[in-house]
PDB file of N, CA, C, O and CB in Angstrom:
ATOM      1  N   MET A   1     178.898 108.023-103.179  1.00  0.00           N
ATOM      2  CA  MET A   1     178.773 107.775-104.597  1.00  0.00           C
ATOM      3  C   MET A   1     178.506 106.288-104.824  1.00  0.00           C
ATOM      4  O   MET A   1     179.055 105.439-104.121  1.00  0.00           O
ATOM      5  CB  MET A   1     180.042 108.234-105.349  1.00  0.00           C
ATOM      6  N   SER A   2     177.671 105.981-105.795  1.00  0.00           N
ATOM      7  CA  SER A   2     177.284 104.605-106.072  1.00  0.00           C
ATOM      8  C   SER A   2     178.361 103.866-106.849  1.00  0.00           C
ATOM      9  O   SER A   2     179.136 104.458-107.599  1.00  0.00           O
ATOM     10  CB  SER A   2     175.979 104.571-106.839  1.00  0.00           C
ATOM     11  N   GLU A   3     178.384 102.566-106.648  1.00  0.00           N
ATOM     12  CA  GLU A   3     179.350 101.722-107.333  1.00  0.00           C
ATOM     13  C   GLU A   3     178.687 101.083-108.554  1.00  0.00           C
ATOM     14  O   GLU A   3     177.546 100.627-108.478  1.00  0.00           O
ATOM     15  CB  GLU A   3     179.913 100.636-106.375  1.00  0.00           C
ATOM     16  N   VAL A   4     179.396 101.051-109.663  1.00  0.00           N
ATOM     17  CA  VAL A   4     178.877 100.425-110.881  1.00  0.00           C
ATOM     18  C   VAL A   4     179.013  98.919-110.735  1.00  0.00           C
ATOM     19  O   VAL A   4     180.071  98.411-110.365  1.00  0.00           O
ATOM     20  CB  VAL A   4     179.631 100.937-112.157  1.00  0.00           C
ATOM     21  N   LYS A   5     177.920  98.206-111.033  1.00  0.00           N
ATOM     22  CA  LYS A   5     177.888  96.752-110.915  1.00  0.00           C
ATOM     23  C   LYS A   5     177.742  96.147-112.309  1.00  0.00           C
ATOM     24  O   LYS A   5     177.422  96.845-113.271  1.00  0.00           O
ATOM     25  CB  LYS A   5     176.726  96.289-109.981  1.00  0.00           C
ATOM     26  N   VAL A   6     177.978  94.852-112.401  1.00  0.00           N
ATOM     27  CA  VAL A   6     177.817  94.134-113.668  1.00  0.00           C
ATOM     28  C   VAL A   6     176.642  93.184-113.513  1.00  0.00           C
ATOM     29  O   VAL A   6     176.558  92.437-112.538  1.00  0.00           O
ATOM     30  CB  VAL A   6     179.127  93.359-114.070  1.00  0.00           C
ATOM     31  N   PHE A   7     175.740  93.217-114.478  1.00  0.00           N
ATOM     32  CA  PHE A   7     174.556  92.367-114.466  1.00  0.00           C
ATOM     33  C   PHE A   7     174.550  91.473-115.695  1.00  0.00           C
ATOM     34  O   PHE A   7     174.927  91.896-116.788  1.00  0.00           O
ATOM     35  CB  PHE A   7     173.271  93.216-114.409  1.00  0.00           C
ATOM     36  N   ARG A   8     174.114  90.226-115.503  1.00  0.00           N
ATOM     37  CA  ARG A   8     173.889  89.307-116.623  1.00  0.00           C
ATOM     38  C   ARG A   8     172.381  89.209-116.801  1.00  0.00           C
ATOM     39  O   ARG A   8     171.652  88.868-115.870  1.00  0.00           O
ATOM     40  CB  ARG A   8     174.545  87.877-116.368  1.00  0.00           C
ATOM     41  N   ILE A   9     171.928  89.511-118.010  1.00  0.00           N
ATOM     42  CA  ILE A   9     170.504  89.525-118.305  1.00  0.00           C
ATOM     43  C   ILE A   9     170.218  88.470-119.364  1.00  0.00           C
ATOM     44  O   ILE A   9     170.854  88.438-120.418  1.00  0.00           O
ATOM     45  CB  ILE A   9     170.039  90.934-118.778  1.00  0.00           C
ATOM     46  N   ALA A  10     169.254  87.610-119.067  1.00  0.00           N
ATOM     47  CA  ALA A  10     168.851  86.553-119.994  1.00  0.00           C
ATOM     48  C   ALA A  10     167.402  86.795-120.386  1.00  0.00           C
ATOM     49  O   ALA A  10     166.597  87.263-119.581  1.00  0.00           O
ATOM     50  CB  ALA A  10     169.034  85.131-119.360  1.00  0.00           C
ATOM     51  N   GLY A  11     167.082  86.469-121.633  1.00  0.00           N
ATOM     52  CA  GLY A  11     165.716  86.659-122.095  1.00  0.00           C
ATOM     53  C   GLY A  11     165.492  86.107-123.485  1.00  0.00           C
ATOM     54  O   GLY A  11     166.299  85.339-124.009  1.00  0.00           O
ATOM     55  N   LYS A  12     164.371  86.517-124.076  1.00  0.00           N
ATOM     56  CA  LYS A  12     163.974  86.056-125.410  1.00  0.00           C
ATOM     57  C   LYS A  12     163.548  87.241-126.253  1.00  0.00           C
ATOM     58  O   LYS A  12     163.030  88.235-125.744  1.00  0.00           O
ATOM     59  CB  LYS A  12     162.832  85.017-125.323  1.00  0.00           C
ATOM     60  N   ILE A  13     163.773  87.118-127.547  1.00  0.00           N
ATOM     61  CA  ILE A  13     163.221  88.060-128.517  1.00  0.00           C
ATOM     62  C   ILE A  13     162.231  87.270-129.360  1.00  0.00           C
ATOM     63  O   ILE A  13     162.588  86.258-129.963  1.00  0.00           O
ATOM     64  CB  ILE A  13     164.352  88.734-129.412  1.00  0.00           C
ATOM     65  N   ASN A  14     160.984  87.735-129.400  1.00  0.00           N
ATOM     66  CA  ASN A  14     159.931  87.060-130.169  1.00  0.00           C
ATOM     67  C   ASN A  14     159.392  88.008-131.225  1.00  0.00           C
ATOM     68  O   ASN A  14     158.405  88.707-131.000  1.00  0.00           O
ATOM     69  CB  ASN A  14     158.783  86.572-129.241  1.00  0.00           C
ATOM     70  N   LYS A  15     160.047  88.028-132.378  1.00  0.00           N
ATOM     71  CA  LYS A  15     159.540  88.791-133.512  1.00  0.00           C
ATOM     72  C   LYS A  15     158.756  87.832-134.394  1.00  0.00           C
ATOM     73  O   LYS A  15     158.933  86.620-134.278  1.00  0.00           O
ATOM     74  CB  LYS A  15     160.703  89.486-134.312  1.00  0.00           C
ATOM     75  N   PRO A  16     157.894  88.337-135.273  1.00  0.00           N
ATOM     76  CA  PRO A  16     157.065  87.435-136.086  1.00  0.00           C
ATOM     77  C   PRO A  16     157.858  86.402-136.893  1.00  0.00           C
ATOM     78  O   PRO A  16     157.464  85.237-136.942  1.00  0.00           O
ATOM     79  CB  PRO A  16     156.230  88.245-137.027  1.00  0.00           C
ATOM     80  N   ASN A  17     158.955  86.800-137.521  1.00  0.00           N
ATOM     81  CA  ASN A  17     159.709  85.859-138.359  1.00  0.00           C
ATOM     82  C   ASN A  17     161.032  85.438-137.732  1.00  0.00           C
ATOM     83  O   ASN A  17     161.849  84.793-138.389  1.00  0.00           O
ATOM     84  CB  ASN A  17     159.972  86.474-139.716  1.00  0.00           C
ATOM     85  N   TRP A  18     161.252  85.791-136.479  1.00  0.00           N
ATOM     86  CA  TRP A  18     162.562  85.516-135.864  1.00  0.00           C
ATOM     87  C   TRP A  18     162.417  85.408-134.358  1.00  0.00           C
ATOM     88  O   TRP A  18     161.932  86.337-133.712  1.00  0.00           O
ATOM     89  CB  TRP A  18     163.587  86.618-136.224  1.00  0.00           C
ATOM     90  N   LYS A  19     162.834  84.286-133.793  1.00  0.00           N
ATOM     91  CA  LYS A  19     162.797  84.076-132.354  1.00  0.00           C
ATOM     92  C   LYS A  19     164.166  83.597-131.895  1.00  0.00           C
ATOM     93  O   LYS A  19     164.768  82.725-132.520  1.00  0.00           O
ATOM     94  CB  LYS A  19     161.691  83.057-131.962  1.00  0.00           C
ATOM     95  N   THR A  20     164.656  84.171-130.800  1.00  0.00           N
ATOM     96  CA  THR A  20     165.962  83.763-130.300  1.00  0.00           C
ATOM     97  C   THR A  20     166.066  84.050-128.811  1.00  0.00           C
ATOM     98  O   THR A  20     165.352  84.898-128.276  1.00  0.00           O
ATOM     99  CB  THR A  20     167.086  84.478-131.065  1.00  0.00           C
ATOM    100  N   ASN A  21     166.954  83.342-128.160  1.00  0.00           N
ATOM    101  CA  ASN A  21     167.282  83.592-126.761  1.00  0.00           C
ATOM    102  C   ASN A  21     168.548  84.434-126.720  1.00  0.00           C
ATOM    103  O   ASN A  21     169.353  84.395-127.651  1.00  0.00           O
ATOM    104  CB  ASN A  21     167.465  82.256-125.966  1.00  0.00           C
ATOM    105  N   PHE A  22     168.727  85.190-125.651  1.00  0.00           N
ATOM    106  CA  PHE A  22     169.944  85.978-125.521  1.00  0.00           C
ATOM    107  C   PHE A  22     170.402  85.993-124.074  1.00  0.00           C
ATOM    108  O   PHE A  22     169.622  85.766-123.148  1.00  0.00           O
ATOM    109  CB  PHE A  22     169.725  87.409-126.030  1.00  0.00           C
ATOM    110  N   LYS A  23     171.683  86.266-123.907  1.00  0.00           N
ATOM    111  CA  LYS A  23     172.308  86.439-122.607  1.00  0.00           C
ATOM    112  C   LYS A  23     173.363  87.518-122.786  1.00  0.00           C
ATOM    113  O   LYS A  23     174.314  87.334-123.546  1.00  0.00           O
ATOM    114  CB  LYS A  23     172.928  85.088-122.059  1.00  0.00           C
ATOM    115  N   LYS A  24     173.206  88.650-122.091  1.00  0.00           N
ATOM    116  CA  LYS A  24     174.129  89.775-122.243  1.00  0.00           C
ATOM    117  C   LYS A  24     174.589  90.248-120.878  1.00  0.00           C
ATOM    118  O   LYS A  24     173.879  90.125-119.880  1.00  0.00           O
ATOM    119  CB  LYS A  24     173.468  90.933-123.019  1.00  0.00           C
ATOM    120  N   GLU A  25     175.801  90.795-120.861  1.00  0.00           N
ATOM    121  CA  GLU A  25     176.346  91.387-119.645  1.00  0.00           C
ATOM    122  C   GLU A  25     176.447  92.893-119.866  1.00  0.00           C
ATOM    123  O   GLU A  25     176.960  93.346-120.890  1.00  0.00           O
ATOM    124  CB  GLU A  25     177.745  90.766-119.277  1.00  0.00           C
ATOM    125  N   VAL A  26     175.951  93.666-118.893  1.00  0.00           N
ATOM    126  CA  VAL A  26     176.000  95.121-118.973  1.00  0.00           C
ATOM    127  C   VAL A  26     176.416  95.688-117.625  1.00  0.00           C
ATOM    128  O   VAL A  26     176.224  95.067-116.580  1.00  0.00           O
ATOM    129  CB  VAL A  26     174.633  95.698-119.409  1.00  0.00           C
ATOM    130  N   ARG A  27     176.997  96.893-117.679  1.00  0.00           N
ATOM    131  CA  ARG A  27     177.361  97.612-116.459  1.00  0.00           C
ATOM    132  C   ARG A  27     176.293  98.654-116.182  1.00  0.00           C
ATOM    133  O   ARG A  27     175.891  99.397-117.076  1.00  0.00           O
ATOM    134  CB  ARG A  27     178.770  98.276-116.585  1.00  0.00           C
ATOM    135  N   ALA A  28     175.828  98.704-114.916  1.00  0.00           N
ATOM    136  CA  ALA A  28     174.807  99.667-114.530  1.00  0.00           C
ATOM    137  C   ALA A  28     174.834  99.846-113.010  1.00  0.00           C
ATOM    138  O   ALA A  28     175.453  99.064-112.289  1.00  0.00           O
ATOM    139  CB  ALA A  28     173.399  99.208-115.011  1.00  0.00           C
ATOM    140  N   LEU A  29     174.159 100.875-112.549  1.00  0.00           N
ATOM    141  CA  LEU A  29     174.075 101.121-111.115  1.00  0.00           C
ATOM    142  C   LEU A  29     173.005 100.262-110.451  1.00  0.00           C
ATOM    143  O   LEU A  29     173.199  99.767-109.341  1.00  0.00           O
ATOM    144  CB  LEU A  29     173.794 102.587-110.854  1.00  0.00           C
ATOM    145  N   LYS A  30     171.860 100.085-111.142  1.00  0.00           N
ATOM    146  CA  LYS A  30     170.734  99.331-110.583  1.00  0.00           C
ATOM    147  C   LYS A  30     170.251  98.321-111.620  1.00  0.00           C
ATOM    148  O   LYS A  30     170.507  98.493-112.812  1.00  0.00           O
ATOM    149  CB  LYS A  30     169.570 100.287-110.157  1.00  0.00           C
ATOM    150  N   PRO A  31     169.556  97.267-111.183  1.00  0.00           N
ATOM    151  CA  PRO A  31     169.008  96.302-112.148  1.00  0.00           C
ATOM    152  C   PRO A  31     168.052  96.941-113.151  1.00  0.00           C
ATOM    153  O   PRO A  31     168.013  96.534-114.312  1.00  0.00           O
ATOM    154  CB  PRO A  31     168.289  95.192-111.413  1.00  0.00           C
ATOM    155  N   GLU A  32     167.281  97.938-112.714  1.00  0.00           N
ATOM    156  CA  GLU A  32     166.347  98.609-113.621  1.00  0.00           C
ATOM    157  C   GLU A  32     167.096  99.330-114.745  1.00  0.00           C
ATOM    158  O   GLU A  32     166.645  99.347-115.891  1.00  0.00           O
ATOM    159  CB  GLU A  32     165.471  99.609-112.844  1.00  0.00           C
ATOM    160  N   ASP A  33     168.232  99.918-114.410  1.00  0.00           N
ATOM    161  CA  ASP A  33     169.041 100.591-115.424  1.00  0.00           C
ATOM    162  C   ASP A  33     169.620  99.588-116.417  1.00  0.00           C
ATOM    163  O   ASP A  33     169.717  99.873-117.611  1.00  0.00           O
ATOM    164  CB  ASP A  33     170.171 101.391-114.763  1.00  0.00           C
ATOM    165  N   ALA A  34     170.004  98.414-115.921  1.00  0.00           N
ATOM    166  CA  ALA A  34     170.553  97.370-116.796  1.00  0.00           C
ATOM    167  C   ALA A  34     169.489  96.878-117.778  1.00  0.00           C
ATOM    168  O   ALA A  34     169.783  96.671-118.956  1.00  0.00           O
ATOM    169  CB  ALA A  34     171.095  96.187-115.956  1.00  0.00           C
ATOM    170  N   VAL A  35     168.273  96.691-117.307  1.00  0.00           N
ATOM    171  CA  VAL A  35     167.182  96.247-118.185  1.00  0.00           C
ATOM    172  C   VAL A  35     166.889  97.309-119.235  1.00  0.00           C
ATOM    173  O   VAL A  35     166.667  96.984-120.401  1.00  0.00           O
ATOM    174  CB  VAL A  35     165.906  95.939-117.365  1.00  0.00           C
ATOM    175  N   GLU A  36     166.887  98.566-118.835  1.00  0.00           N
ATOM    176  CA  GLU A  36     166.649  99.655-119.775  1.00  0.00           C
ATOM    177  C   GLU A  36     167.728  99.680-120.863  1.00  0.00           C
ATOM    178  O   GLU A  36     167.431  99.917-122.034  1.00  0.00           O
ATOM    179  CB  GLU A  36     166.606 101.003-119.033  1.00  0.00           C
ATOM    180  N   LYS A  37     168.970  99.437-120.470  1.00  0.00           N
ATOM    181  CA  LYS A  37     170.078  99.417-121.429  1.00  0.00           C
ATOM    182  C   LYS A  37     169.905  98.271-122.430  1.00  0.00           C
ATOM    183  O   LYS A  37     170.195  98.435-123.615  1.00  0.00           O
ATOM    184  CB  LYS A  37     171.430  99.282-120.691  1.00  0.00           C
ATOM    185  N   ILE A  38     169.434  97.115-121.959  1.00  0.00           N
ATOM    186  CA  ILE A  38     169.174  95.966-122.846  1.00  0.00           C
ATOM    187  C   ILE A  38     168.075  96.311-123.849  1.00  0.00           C
ATOM    188  O   ILE A  38     168.203  96.020-125.038  1.00  0.00           O
ATOM    189  CB  ILE A  38     168.772  94.710-122.019  1.00  0.00           C
ATOM    190  N   TYR A  39     166.998  96.928-123.371  1.00  0.00           N
ATOM    191  CA  TYR A  39     165.923  97.331-124.289  1.00  0.00           C
ATOM    192  C   TYR A  39     166.460  98.259-125.375  1.00  0.00           C
ATOM    193  O   TYR A  39     166.110  98.113-126.546  1.00  0.00           O
ATOM    194  CB  TYR A  39     164.780  98.026-123.515  1.00  0.00           C
ATOM    195  N   LYS A  40     167.302  99.208-124.994  1.00  0.00           N
ATOM    196  CA  LYS A  40     167.849 100.152-125.967  1.00  0.00           C
ATOM    197  C   LYS A  40     168.768  99.462-126.968  1.00  0.00           C
ATOM    198  O   LYS A  40     168.667  99.704-128.171  1.00  0.00           O
ATOM    199  CB  LYS A  40     168.605 101.265-125.252  1.00  0.00           C
ATOM    200  N   GLU A  41     169.663  98.606-126.482  1.00  0.00           N
ATOM    201  CA  GLU A  41     170.622  97.935-127.373  1.00  0.00           C
ATOM    202  C   GLU A  41     169.930  96.993-128.343  1.00  0.00           C
ATOM    203  O   GLU A  41     170.192  97.033-129.545  1.00  0.00           O
ATOM    204  CB  GLU A  41     171.651  97.161-126.557  1.00  0.00           C
ATOM    205  N   LEU A  42     169.045  96.141-127.826  1.00  0.00           N
ATOM    206  CA  LEU A  42     168.379  95.167-128.698  1.00  0.00           C
ATOM    207  C   LEU A  42     167.391  95.845-129.644  1.00  0.00           C
ATOM    208  O   LEU A  42     167.238  95.420-130.789  1.00  0.00           O
ATOM    209  CB  LEU A  42     167.653  94.112-127.857  1.00  0.00           C
ATOM    210  N   GLY A  43     166.726  96.887-129.175  1.00  0.00           N
ATOM    211  CA  GLY A  43     165.810  97.621-130.046  1.00  0.00           C
ATOM    212  C   GLY A  43     166.554  98.284-131.188  1.00  0.00           C
ATOM    213  O   GLY A  43     166.068  98.321-132.318  1.00  0.00           O
ATOM    214  N   SER A  44     167.724  98.804-130.894  1.00  0.00           N
ATOM    215  CA  SER A  44     168.513  99.473-131.906  1.00  0.00           C
ATOM    216  C   SER A  44     169.144  98.483-132.877  1.00  0.00           C
ATOM    217  O   SER A  44     169.103  98.682-134.091  1.00  0.00           O
ATOM    218  CB  SER A  44     169.583 100.314-131.255  1.00  0.00           C
ATOM    219  N   LYS A  45     169.720  97.430-132.346  1.00  0.00           N
ATOM    220  CA  LYS A  45     170.465  96.483-133.171  1.00  0.00           C
ATOM    221  C   LYS A  45     169.554  95.559-133.978  1.00  0.00           C
ATOM    222  O   LYS A  45     169.851  95.256-135.134  1.00  0.00           O
ATOM    223  CB  LYS A  45     171.380  95.656-132.298  1.00  0.00           C
ATOM    224  N   HIS A  46     168.441  95.105-133.378  1.00  0.00           N
ATOM    225  CA  HIS A  46     167.588  94.102-134.026  1.00  0.00           C
ATOM    226  C   HIS A  46     166.203  94.625-134.396  1.00  0.00           C
ATOM    227  O   HIS A  46     165.352  93.855-134.843  1.00  0.00           O
ATOM    228  CB  HIS A  46     167.439  92.909-133.125  1.00  0.00           C
ATOM    229  N   ARG A  47     165.968  95.917-134.215  1.00  0.00           N
ATOM    230  CA  ARG A  47     164.670  96.531-134.510  1.00  0.00           C
ATOM    231  C   ARG A  47     163.540  95.821-133.773  1.00  0.00           C
ATOM    232  O   ARG A  47     162.459  95.623-134.328  1.00  0.00           O
ATOM    233  CB  ARG A  47     164.403  96.513-136.017  1.00  0.00           C
ATOM    234  N   ALA A  48     163.793  95.438-132.521  1.00  0.00           N
ATOM    235  CA  ALA A  48     162.795  94.759-131.703  1.00  0.00           C
ATOM    236  C   ALA A  48     162.124  95.787-130.797  1.00  0.00           C
ATOM    237  O   ALA A  48     162.792  96.613-130.176  1.00  0.00           O
ATOM    238  CB  ALA A  48     163.439  93.610-130.866  1.00  0.00           C
ATOM    239  N   LYS A  49     160.813  95.725-130.729  1.00  0.00           N
ATOM    240  CA  LYS A  49     160.068  96.606-129.834  1.00  0.00           C
ATOM    241  C   LYS A  49     160.110  96.026-128.419  1.00  0.00           C
ATOM    242  O   LYS A  49     160.442  94.856-128.228  1.00  0.00           O
ATOM    243  CB  LYS A  49     158.595  96.784-130.321  1.00  0.00           C
ATOM    244  N   ARG A  50     159.772  96.853-127.439  1.00  0.00           N
ATOM    245  CA  ARG A  50     159.843  96.408-126.051  1.00  0.00           C
ATOM    246  C   ARG A  50     158.923  95.223-125.772  1.00  0.00           C
ATOM    247  O   ARG A  50     159.279  94.342-124.989  1.00  0.00           O
ATOM    248  CB  ARG A  50     159.496  97.552-125.127  1.00  0.00           C
ATOM    249  N   PHE A  51     157.754  95.187-126.394  1.00  0.00           N
ATOM    250  CA  PHE A  51     156.838  94.079-126.137  1.00  0.00           C
ATOM    251  C   PHE A  51     157.328  92.778-126.787  1.00  0.00           C
ATOM    252  O   PHE A  51     156.828  91.703-126.454  1.00  0.00           O
ATOM    253  CB  PHE A  51     155.439  94.428-126.650  1.00  0.00           C
ATOM    254  N   GLN A  52     158.291  92.858-127.705  1.00  0.00           N
ATOM    255  CA  GLN A  52     158.851  91.660-128.333  1.00  0.00           C
ATOM    256  C   GLN A  52     160.033  91.101-127.548  1.00  0.00           C
ATOM    257  O   GLN A  52     160.490  89.992-127.825  1.00  0.00           O
ATOM    258  CB  GLN A  52     159.283  91.970-129.757  1.00  0.00           C
ATOM    259  N   ILE A  53     160.532  91.857-126.571  1.00  0.00           N
ATOM    260  CA  ILE A  53     161.670  91.425-125.756  1.00  0.00           C
ATOM    261  C   ILE A  53     161.147  91.018-124.392  1.00  0.00           C
ATOM    262  O   ILE A  53     160.514  91.815-123.700  1.00  0.00           O
ATOM    263  CB  ILE A  53     162.749  92.551-125.630  1.00  0.00           C
ATOM    264  N   LYS A  54     161.412  89.773-124.006  1.00  0.00           N
ATOM    265  CA  LYS A  54     160.976  89.285-122.705  1.00  0.00           C
ATOM    266  C   LYS A  54     162.211  89.013-121.852  1.00  0.00           C
ATOM    267  O   LYS A  54     163.050  88.187-122.212  1.00  0.00           O
ATOM    268  CB  LYS A  54     160.096  88.002-122.847  1.00  0.00           C
ATOM    269  N   ILE A  55     162.322  89.709-120.721  1.00  0.00           N
ATOM    270  CA  ILE A  55     163.442  89.521-119.798  1.00  0.00           C
ATOM    271  C   ILE A  55     163.085  88.387-118.849  1.00  0.00           C
ATOM    272  O   ILE A  55     162.063  88.451-118.165  1.00  0.00           O
ATOM    273  CB  ILE A  55     163.766  90.840-119.008  1.00  0.00           C
ATOM    274  N   LEU A  56     163.920  87.344-118.802  1.00  0.00           N
ATOM    275  CA  LEU A  56     163.663  86.200-117.940  1.00  0.00           C
ATOM    276  C   LEU A  56     164.436  86.260-116.629  1.00  0.00           C
ATOM    277  O   LEU A  56     163.940  85.810-115.596  1.00  0.00           O
ATOM    278  CB  LEU A  56     164.005  84.934-118.666  1.00  0.00           C
ATOM    279  N   GLU A  57     165.651  86.815-116.663  1.00  0.00           N
ATOM    280  CA  GLU A  57     166.473  86.819-115.460  1.00  0.00           C
ATOM    281  C   GLU A  57     167.425  88.011-115.468  1.00  0.00           C
ATOM    282  O   GLU A  57     168.032  88.333-116.489  1.00  0.00           O
ATOM    283  CB  GLU A  57     167.261  85.505-115.341  1.00  0.00           C
ATOM    284  N   VAL A  58     167.542  88.654-114.323  1.00  0.00           N
ATOM    285  CA  VAL A  58     168.519  89.727-114.111  1.00  0.00           C
ATOM    286  C   VAL A  58     169.314  89.318-112.882  1.00  0.00           C
ATOM    287  O   VAL A  58     168.756  89.145-111.798  1.00  0.00           O
ATOM    288  CB  VAL A  58     167.824  91.160-113.924  1.00  0.00           C
ATOM    289  N   LYS A  59     170.636  89.162-113.059  1.00  0.00           N
ATOM    290  CA  LYS A  59     171.475  88.659-111.974  1.00  0.00           C
ATOM    291  C   LYS A  59     172.742  89.490-111.879  1.00  0.00           C
ATOM    292  O   LYS A  59     173.419  89.717-112.882  1.00  0.00           O
ATOM    293  CB  LYS A  59     171.819  87.168-112.186  1.00  0.00           C
ATOM    294  N   GLU A  60     173.063  89.945-110.670  1.00  0.00           N
ATOM    295  CA  GLU A  60     174.321  90.651-110.454  1.00  0.00           C
ATOM    296  C   GLU A  60     175.431  89.612-110.373  1.00  0.00           C
ATOM    297  O   GLU A  60     175.295  88.604-109.679  1.00  0.00           O
ATOM    298  CB  GLU A  60     174.271  91.534-109.157  1.00  0.00           C
ATOM    299  N   ILE A  61     176.533  89.858-111.083  1.00  0.00           N
ATOM    300  CA  ILE A  61     177.619  88.885-111.110  1.00  0.00           C
ATOM    301  C   ILE A  61     178.910  89.506-110.587  1.00  0.00           C
ATOM    302  O   ILE A  61     179.083  90.725-110.594  1.00  0.00           O
ATOM    303  CB  ILE A  61     177.825  88.349-112.534  1.00  0.00           C
ATOM    304  N   THR A  62     179.804  88.643-110.138  1.00  0.00           N
ATOM    305  CA  THR A  62     181.096  89.092-109.624  1.00  0.00           C
ATOM    306  C   THR A  62     182.077  89.242-110.779  1.00  0.00           C
ATOM    307  O   THR A  62     181.832  88.706-111.859  1.00  0.00           O
ATOM    308  CB  THR A  62     181.646  88.104-108.563  1.00  0.00           C
ATOM    309  N   PRO A  63     183.180  89.957-110.579  1.00  0.00           N
ATOM    310  CA  PRO A  63     184.167  90.115-111.662  1.00  0.00           C
ATOM    311  C   PRO A  63     184.747  88.788-112.168  1.00  0.00           C
ATOM    312  O   PRO A  63     185.176  88.711-113.319  1.00  0.00           O
ATOM    313  CB  PRO A  63     185.298  90.998-111.187  1.00  0.00           C
ATOM    314  N   GLU A  64     184.769  87.756-111.341  1.00  0.00           N
ATOM    315  CA  GLU A  64     185.291  86.458-111.784  1.00  0.00           C
ATOM    316  C   GLU A  64     184.334  85.757-112.746  1.00  0.00           C
ATOM    317  O   GLU A  64     184.769  84.934-113.552  1.00  0.00           O
ATOM    318  CB  GLU A  64     185.559  85.561-110.578  1.00  0.00           C
ATOM    319  N   GLU A  65     183.046  86.065-112.677  1.00  0.00           N
ATOM    320  CA  GLU A  65     182.044  85.408-113.518  1.00  0.00           C
ATOM    321  C   GLU A  65     181.861  86.074-114.880  1.00  0.00           C
ATOM    322  O   GLU A  65     181.171  85.527-115.740  1.00  0.00           O
ATOM    323  CB  GLU A  65     180.724  85.380-112.800  1.00  0.00           C
ATOM    324  N   ILE A  66     182.452  87.220-115.090  1.00  0.00           N
ATOM    325  CA  ILE A  66     182.255  87.978-116.335  1.00  0.00           C
ATOM    326  C   ILE A  66     182.933  87.253-117.493  1.00  0.00           C
ATOM    327  O   ILE A  66     184.093  86.851-117.391  1.00  0.00           O
ATOM    328  CB  ILE A  66     182.815  89.426-116.200  1.00  0.00           C
ATOM    329  N   THR A  67     182.198  87.088-118.602  1.00  0.00           N
ATOM    330  CA  THR A  67     182.751  86.426-119.782  1.00  0.00           C
ATOM    331  C   THR A  67     183.117  87.412-120.889  1.00  0.00           C
ATOM    332  O   THR A  67     183.991  87.113-121.704  1.00  0.00           O
ATOM    333  CB  THR A  67     181.761  85.412-120.311  1.00  0.00           C
ATOM    334  N   ASN A  68     182.480  88.565-120.941  1.00  0.00           N
ATOM    335  CA  ASN A  68     182.771  89.578-121.955  1.00  0.00           C
ATOM    336  C   ASN A  68     184.111  90.235-121.620  1.00  0.00           C
ATOM    337  O   ASN A  68     184.239  90.841-120.556  1.00  0.00           O
ATOM    338  CB  ASN A  68     181.625  90.647-122.033  1.00  0.00           C
ATOM    339  N   PRO A  69     185.115  90.129-122.502  1.00  0.00           N
ATOM    340  CA  PRO A  69     186.450  90.649-122.174  1.00  0.00           C
ATOM    341  C   PRO A  69     186.499  92.162-121.983  1.00  0.00           C
ATOM    342  O   PRO A  69     187.288  92.644-121.171  1.00  0.00           O
ATOM    343  CB  PRO A  69     187.413  90.264-123.252  1.00  0.00           C
ATOM    344  N   ILE A  70     185.689  92.914-122.699  1.00  0.00           N
ATOM    345  CA  ILE A  70     185.697  94.371-122.563  1.00  0.00           C
ATOM    346  C   ILE A  70     185.123  94.783-121.210  1.00  0.00           C
ATOM    347  O   ILE A  70     185.695  95.626-120.519  1.00  0.00           O
ATOM    348  CB  ILE A  70     184.895  95.028-123.707  1.00  0.00           C
ATOM    349  N   ILE A  71     184.010  94.195-120.841  1.00  0.00           N
ATOM    350  CA  ILE A  71     183.401  94.516-119.547  1.00  0.00           C
ATOM    351  C   ILE A  71     184.282  94.035-118.395  1.00  0.00           C
ATOM    352  O   ILE A  71     184.361  94.687-117.354  1.00  0.00           O
ATOM    353  CB  ILE A  71     182.002  93.886-119.442  1.00  0.00           C
ATOM    354  N   LYS A  72     184.943  92.891-118.586  1.00  0.00           N
ATOM    355  CA  LYS A  72     185.836  92.381-117.550  1.00  0.00           C
ATOM    356  C   LYS A  72     186.995  93.348-117.323  1.00  0.00           C
ATOM    357  O   LYS A  72     187.381  93.603-116.182  1.00  0.00           O
ATOM    358  CB  LYS A  72     186.368  90.988-117.931  1.00  0.00           C
ATOM    359  N   LYS A  73     187.543  93.880-118.398  1.00  0.00           N
ATOM    360  CA  LYS A  73     188.650  94.827-118.286  1.00  0.00           C
ATOM    361  C   LYS A  73     188.206  96.114-117.598  1.00  0.00           C
ATOM    362  O   LYS A  73     188.943  96.665-116.781  1.00  0.00           O
ATOM    363  CB  LYS A  73     189.224  95.143-119.670  1.00  0.00           C
ATOM    364  N   LEU A  74     187.007  96.596-117.922  1.00  0.00           N
ATOM    365  CA  LEU A  74     186.478  97.791-117.271  1.00  0.00           C
ATOM    366  C   LEU A  74     186.200  97.559-115.788  1.00  0.00           C
ATOM    367  O   LEU A  74     186.470  98.427-114.958  1.00  0.00           O
ATOM    368  CB  LEU A  74     185.207  98.244-117.968  1.00  0.00           C
ATOM    369  N   ALA A  75     185.661  96.385-115.458  1.00  0.00           N
ATOM    370  CA  ALA A  75     185.284  96.095-114.078  1.00  0.00           C
ATOM    371  C   ALA A  75     186.496  95.874-113.177  1.00  0.00           C
ATOM    372  O   ALA A  75     186.493  96.288-112.017  1.00  0.00           O
ATOM    373  CB  ALA A  75     184.389  94.878-114.035  1.00  0.00           C
ATOM    374  N   THR A  76     187.528  95.225-113.704  1.00  0.00           N
ATOM    375  CA  THR A  76     188.693  94.930-112.868  1.00  0.00           C
ATOM    376  C   THR A  76     189.723  96.048-112.894  1.00  0.00           C
ATOM    377  O   THR A  76     190.589  96.105-112.021  1.00  0.00           O
ATOM    378  CB  THR A  76     189.338  93.640-113.316  1.00  0.00           C
ATOM    379  N   GLY A  77     189.647  96.929-113.870  1.00  0.00           N
ATOM    380  CA  GLY A  77     190.559  98.064-113.935  1.00  0.00           C
ATOM    381  C   GLY A  77     191.938  97.702-114.448  1.00  0.00           C
ATOM    382  O   GLY A  77     192.905  98.406-114.156  1.00  0.00           O
ATOM    383  N   GLU A  78     192.051  96.644-115.190  1.00  0.00           N
ATOM    384  CA  GLU A  78     193.367  96.212-115.725  1.00  0.00           C
ATOM    385  C   GLU A  78     193.716  96.995-116.970  1.00  0.00           C
ATOM    386  O   GLU A  78     194.775  96.777-117.560  1.00  0.00           O
ATOM    387  CB  GLU A  78     193.367  94.696-116.043  1.00  0.00           C
TER     388      GLU A  78
END
């Protein structure tokens, strides 16, 4: 059985009237799944299409590097 990993994804959203950088942490089995989850979350929350979201970096992180308290609690099992 596969182990769930935590990924930190950094990128940009370039909408016509709104541009911003983002950095999010997500739990997924593979980096491709983590990127797909980011597309779904940002598309839903900010009404951004996939071509407006540019992924700059996908990095697997250790439980000590996690900054999101909810994901940290899930990853460490506390």
